[in-house]
C-alpha positions in Angstrom: -49.8 87.1 -43.9 -48.1 90.4 -42.9 -50.3 91.5 -40.4 -50.6 87.9 -39.1 -46.5 88.0 -38.7 -46.8 91.8 -37.0 -49.2 90.4 -34.9 -47.3 87.5 -33.8 -44.5 89.4 -33.2 -46.7 92.2 -30.8 -48.2 89.1 -29.1 -45.4 86.6 -28.6 -47.6 84.8 -25.7 -49.8 82.9 -28.7 -46.6 82.0 -30.2 -45.4 80.2 -27.4 -48.8 78.7 -26.9 -48.9 77.5 -30.5 -45.3 75.8 -29.9 -47.2 73.7 -26.8 -50.2 72.7 -29.4 -47.4 71.2 -32.2 -45.6 69.3 -28.8 -48.8 68.4 -27.4 -49.7 66.9 -31.0 -46.2 65.0 -31.0 -47.0 63.8 -27.1 -50.1 62.3 -28.3 -49.1 60.9 -31.9 -45.8 59.2 -30.2 -48.0 57.8 -27.0 -51.2 56.8 -29.5 -48.4 54.8 -31.8 -48.3 51.3 -29.6 -52.4 51.6 -29.0 -52.8 51.6 -32.7 -50.5 49.3 -33.3 -51.1 47.3 -29.9 -53.7 44.4 -32.2 -50.7 43.6 -34.7 -48.2 44.1 -31.9 -49.8 41.6 -29.5 -50.2 39.1 -32.9 -46.5 39.5 -34.1 -44.8 39.8 -30.3 -47.0 36.9 -28.9 -48.7 38.9 -25.7 -51.8 38.7 -23.7 -54.0 41.3 -23.1 -53.0 41.1 -19.7 -49.1 41.6 -20.8 -50.5 44.6 -22.6 -51.9 46.1 -20.2 -48.7 45.4 -17.9 -47.1 47.3 -21.2 -49.5 50.2 -20.5 -48.7 50.2 -16.5 -45.4 50.9 -17.3 -45.7 53.8 -18.9 -48.4 55.0 -16.1 -45.6 53.9 -13.1 -43.2 56.3 -15.1 -45.9 58.8 -15.5 -46.1 58.8 -12.1 -42.5 59.1 -10.8 -41.8 62.0 -13.5 -44.6 63.8 -11.9 -42.8 63.4 -8.5 -39.8 65.4 -9.5 -40.6 67.1 -12.8 -41.5 70.4 -10.6 -38.5 70.3 -9.2 -36.8 69.9 -12.4 -38.5 72.6 -14.4 -38.0 75.3 -11.3 -34.3 74.5 -11.5 -33.3 74.5 -15.3 -36.3 76.4 -16.4 -39.5 75.9 -18.5 -37.0 76.3 -21.7 -34.6 73.8 -21.0 -36.7 71.3 -18.7 -39.1 71.3 -21.6 -36.5 70.6 -24.7 -34.7 67.8 -22.8 -37.8 65.9 -21.9 -39.5 66.5 -25.7 -36.2 64.7 -26.9 -35.9 61.6 -23.9 -39.3 60.3 -25.0 -38.7 61.2 -28.8 -35.6 58.9 -28.6 -37.9 56.4 -26.4 -40.5 56.2 -29.2 -37.9 55.3 -31.8 -36.5 52.5 -29.5 -39.8 51.4 -29.8 -38.9 50.0 -33.4 -36.1 47.4 -31.8 -38.3 45.8 -29.5 -38.7 42.0 -29.2 -41.4 41.1 -26.9 -43.1 42.6 -24.0 -40.5 43.6 -21.8 -39.0 45.4 -23.9 -41.7 47.4 -25.3 -42.8 47.4 -21.2 -38.9 48.9 -20.9 -39.3 51.6 -23.7 -43.1 52.6 -22.8 -41.5 53.4 -19.3 -39.1 56.0 -20.9 -41.1 57.0 -23.0 -43.6 57.9 -19.7 -40.9 59.5 -17.6 -40.6 62.1 -20.8 -44.0 62.8 -21.3 -44.9 63.3 -17.8 -43.5 67.4 -18.2 -45.0 68.0 -20.7 -48.5 69.0 -19.3 -47.0 70.5 -15.9 -44.9 72.6 -18.6 -47.5 73.6 -20.8 -49.9 75.1 -18.2 -47.1 76.7 -16.5 -46.1 78.6 -19.4 -49.8 79.6 -20.2 -50.3 80.7 -16.7 -47.3 82.6 -16.8 -47.8 83.8 -20.4 -51.8 84.6 -20.3 -54.6 86.5 -18.6 -57.3 84.7 -17.1 -60.2 86.4 -19.7 -58.4 84.2 -22.1 -56.7 81.4 -20.3 -59.8 79.4 -20.7 -58.8 79.3 -24.4 -55.2 79.0 -24.5 -55.6 75.8 -22.4 -58.1 74.7 -24.7 -55.4 75.5 -27.6 -52.9 73.8 -25.9 -55.3 70.3 -24.8 -56.4 70.2 -28.6 -52.9 69.6 -29.5 -53.2 66.0 -27.8 -56.6 65.7 -30.1 -54.6 66.3 -32.8 -51.8 64.0 -32.1 -54.8 61.1 -30.8 -56.3 62.3 -34.4 -53.7 62.0 -36.8 -52.2 58.5 -35.2 -54.6 56.1 -36.6 -54.5 57.1 -40.5 -50.4 57.8 -40.1 -49.1 55.3 -38.1 -51.8 52.6 -39.8 -50.4 53.9 -43.2 -46.9 53.8 -42.4 -47.1 50.6 -40.8 -48.5 49.0 -43.5 -46.5 50.4 -46.4 -42.9 50.9 -44.9 -43.2 48.4 -41.9 -43.9 48.8 -38.1 -40.4 50.1 -37.4 -40.9 53.3 -39.1 -44.1 54.0 -37.9 -42.0 54.6 -34.5 -38.8 56.2 -36.1 -40.8 58.7 -38.1 -42.8 60.7 -35.5 -40.0 60.0 -32.7 -37.0 61.8 -35.6 -39.9 64.7 -36.2 -40.1 64.9 -32.0 -36.4 65.8 -31.7 -36.1 68.4 -34.3 -39.0 69.6 -32.3 -37.2 69.8 -29.3 -34.2 72.2 -31.1 -37.2 74.7 -32.4 -38.5 75.1 -28.4 -34.8 75.1 -27.0 -34.0 78.1 -28.9 -37.5 80.1 -29.8 -39.1 80.1 -26.0 -38.5 82.8 -23.5 -39.8 83.4 -20.0 -41.7 86.5 -19.5 -38.8 88.6 -18.1 -35.8 87.1 -19.9 -37.6 87.8 -23.5 -35.6 90.0 -25.7 -38.3 91.3 -28.0 -41.4 91.6 -25.8 -43.6 94.8 -27.4 -45.0 97.3 -25.0 -48.3 96.2 -25.1 -47.7 93.0 -24.4 -45.8 94.0 -21.1 -48.6 95.7 -20.4 -50.5 92.9 -21.0 -48.7 91.0 -18.7 -49.7 92.8 -15.4 -52.8 91.2 -15.7 -51.8 88.7 -14.7 -52.5 87.4 -11.1 -54.5 84.5 -9.1 -56.0 84.1 -6.3 -53.9 82.0 -4.3 -52.9 80.1 -1.6 -49.8 81.8 -0.4 -47.7 84.3 -3.0 -44.7 84.3 -0.7 -44.3 80.3 0.0 -43.5 77.6 -2.6 -45.5 74.8 -1.4 -44.5 71.0 -1.6 -46.8 68.3 -2.1 -46.9 67.0 1.3 -48.2 70.1 1.6 -50.9 70.4 -0.6 -51.6 66.7 0.5 -53.0 68.4 3.8 -54.8 70.9 1.6 -58.3 70.8 0.7 -58.7 72.4 -3.2 -55.4 70.7 -3.8 -56.5 67.0 -2.5 -59.9 68.0 -4.0 -57.7 68.1 -7.7 -56.1 64.8 -6.7 -59.0 63.2 -6.3 -60.9 64.5 -8.9 -58.0 63.5 -11.5 -57.5 59.9 -9.5 -61.1 59.3 -10.4 -61.5 60.4 -14.1 -58.2 60.5 -15.9 -58.8 57.0 -16.3 -61.5 57.6 -18.4 -58.8 59.5 -21.1 -56.3 56.5 -20.6 -59.0 54.0 -21.3 -59.5 56.0 -24.6 -56.5 56.3 -25.5 -54.8 52.8 -25.0 -57.9 50.3 -25.4 -59.9 51.8 -28.1 -58.6 50.2 -30.9 -58.0 46.8 -28.6 -62.0 47.0 -28.2 -63.2 48.2 -32.0 -60.6 44.4 -33.1 -62.0 42.1 -30.7 -65.5 43.4 -29.6 -66.3 45.4 -33.0 -64.6 43.4 -35.4 -62.6 46.2 -36.6 -58.7 45.5 -38.6 -56.2 47.7 -38.8 -56.7 49.4 -42.1 -60.3 50.1 -40.5 -58.5 51.4 -37.6 -56.9 53.6 -39.9 -59.9 55.3 -41.7 -62.4 55.5 -38.6 -61.1 55.8 -34.9 -59.3 58.9 -35.8 -63.4 60.3 -36.0 -64.1 60.5 -32.2 -61.1 61.8 -31.3 -61.5 64.8 -34.0 -65.2 65.4 -32.1 -63.4 65.8 -28.6 -61.6 68.9 -30.0 -64.4 71.2 -29.6 -64.9 69.5 -26.2 -61.5 71.2 -25.5 -62.0 74.2 -27.1 -66.1 75.1 -26.6 -65.6 73.7 -22.7 -62.8 76.2 -22.6 -64.1 79.0 -24.2 -67.5 79.3 -23.5 -65.8 79.5 -19.0 -64.0 82.8 -20.6 -67.1 83.8 -22.2 -68.7 84.0 -18.4 -65.4 85.2 -17.2 -65.7 88.2 -18.6 -69.5 88.6 -18.4 -68.6 88.9 -14.8 -68.8 85.4 -13.1 -66.4 84.0 -10.6 -63.7 82.1 -12.2 -64.1 79.3 -10.3 -67.8 79.2 -10.5 -67.2 79.4 -14.8 -65.3 76.5 -14.4 -67.8 74.6 -12.1 -70.4 74.9 -14.4 -68.3 73.7 -17.3 -67.2 70.8 -15.1 -71.0 70.1 -14.3 -72.1 70.3 -17.8 -70.0 67.7 -18.6 -70.9 65.3 -16.2 -74.3 65.1 -18.1 -73.0 63.8 -20.6 -71.2 60.9 -19.3 -73.6 58.3 -18.4 -73.8 57.8 -22.3 -71.5 55.6 -21.6 -73.7 53.1 -20.4 -75.6 52.8 -24.0 -72.5 51.8 -25.4 -72.7 48.6 -24.3 -75.9 47.6 -25.2 -76.3 48.9 -28.9 -74.9 46.2 -31.5 -74.9 49.2 -34.1 -71.4 49.9 -35.2 -71.9 53.4 -36.2 -74.4 54.6 -32.8 -71.4 52.9 -30.8 -68.6 55.1 -32.2 -70.8 58.1 -32.1 -71.5 57.5 -28.2 -67.9 57.6 -27.9 -67.3 60.5 -29.5 -69.5 62.1 -27.4 -67.7 61.0 -24.3 -64.5 61.5 -25.8 -65.7 65.8 -26.2 -67.5 65.8 -22.7 -64.3 64.2 -21.2 -62.4 67.0 -22.9 -64.6 69.9 -21.8 -64.1 68.1 -18.5 -60.3 68.3 -18.5 -59.6 71.5 -19.9 -61.9 73.4 -17.2 -60.3 71.4 -14.6 -56.6 72.3 -15.5 -57.5 75.9 -16.2 -59.3 75.7 -12.4 -55.6 74.6 -10.7 -53.9 77.4 -12.7 -56.2 80.0 -11.2 -55.8 78.6 -7.8 -52.3 78.7 -6.5 -49.4 81.4 -7.1 -47.1 81.5 -10.8 -44.4 79.5 -9.0 -46.7 76.8 -7.5 -48.6 76.0 -10.6 -46.3 73.2 -11.9 -46.5 71.6 -9.1 -50.4 71.6 -8.4 -50.5 70.1 -11.6 -47.8 67.5 -11.5 -49.4 66.9 -7.7 -52.9 66.3 -9.5 -51.5 64.3 -12.4 -49.9 62.0 -9.6 -53.5 61.1 -8.6 -54.5 60.7 -12.4 -51.5 58.4 -12.7 -52.2 56.7 -9.5 -56.3 56.2 -10.9 -55.0 55.4 -14.6 -52.4 52.6 -13.3 -55.4 51.1 -11.0 -57.5 50.8 -13.7 -55.4 49.7 -16.4 -54.7 46.4 -14.5 -58.1 46.5 -13.8 -59.0 46.8 -16.8 -56.5 44.0 -18.8 -57.9 41.2 -16.1 -61.7 42.4 -16.6 -61.7 42.2 -20.5 -59.9 38.7 -20.2 -62.5 37.4 -18.2 -65.5 39.2 -18.5 -65.5 41.2 -21.5 -65.9 45.5 -22.1 -69.4 45.9 -20.0 -68.5 46.5 -16.7 -65.7 49.0 -18.1 -68.2 50.9 -19.7 -70.5 51.4 -17.1 -67.8 52.7 -14.3 -66.7 55.1 -17.0 -70.2 56.6 -16.9 -70.2 57.6 -13.4 -66.1 58.5 -12.1 -66.6 62.3 -13.4 -69.8 62.2 -11.1 -68.5 61.5 -8.1 -65.4 63.5 -8.9 -67.2 67.0 -9.0 -69.0 65.8 -5.8 -65.6 65.3 -4.6 -64.7 68.9 -6.1 -67.1 70.9 -4.5 -67.1 69.4 -1.2 -63.4 69.6 -1.2 -64.0 73.7 -1.7 -66.5 74.0 0.8 -64.3 72.6 3.7 -61.3 75.0 2.0 -63.8 78.0 2.2 -65.1 77.0 6.2 -61.8 76.6 7.1 -60.5 80.2 6.1 -63.8 81.8 7.9 -62.6 79.8 11.1 -59.5 81.1 10.7 -60.6 84.7 10.0 
């Protein structure tokens, strides 16, 4: 234990990545509380699948709005204060859910929650790009991303147990209170590399390694400029297409299992965390595998693209879910999809962080996430109407195809960028 503490004192980057892991855990625990309780709340507050889609959409609209200015806020007040305030805001919003009296009030509280949570990924990726060198960045990004997995895994059993034993209100209040406390820990613990008061000599030397191939080291790019840049546009479109998969499984999986597979709240608490747990392997193996390729001499973009392509190959399994009546097989296929999607996401985020200078990372993450939020808004409204009218079949067919389209877009945009550089030279 003493050696471990000494290691952490000499390698502060892993302390901060660990805190990001906890913040991501709270982020997704707060986010998943509604989806776990959605079937129960729909019955208690008497609203339909379409109105539930409006509640979810309010979160995504706020997410999109937050991305428009979160990078500027982080740049102006710093990650220490910016992320602490965002965590405090969404934790208080989660507590407010306990006092919802209908779908409209629920939508308002979800809006506030989404506004705060929009800061989490841009801030986290910025911290990792500031503190972690490329040869370890995929692993660090996977560890950060696995916080979201842990939050999603913990949500079904914890939220179901709190709701069944203490009441629905406490399922929102207790996780929200934990988030308030974590905001204080982050604020008093985190330091930027240049401002850290107790940085070891070894870590100071290590930080000299951190430099990325950039679009422009000297200019801070605006989102309008990124919209005209091939690489940035590719990331925007890729997330527009594929974030809908994450949002579907995050917001609709308990609904699907209740209304199509016959689950109840207790069974959701027992079973639903398993596919989310499997996705942790997608994050960790996907991030670590691309790091190994980089250490073996592969150019970083080529290594990240190789793992993106691997993830693409598994996504058509979504179609099989529609055609099986075996519940355990459907759950297993969902687990594989979540793992493949996790591998996709961690390598996409790592690729984004390595494509621009450090000062532009948060802006590009936010810019690409706006695409993801737009895709999530449109897909959520589409899913609400489709499920109400036709069921889930068409939804799963679309889930199996969007990653392939996104991968093709990424390759074409990178070639467009390369050809434009050659024409300039």
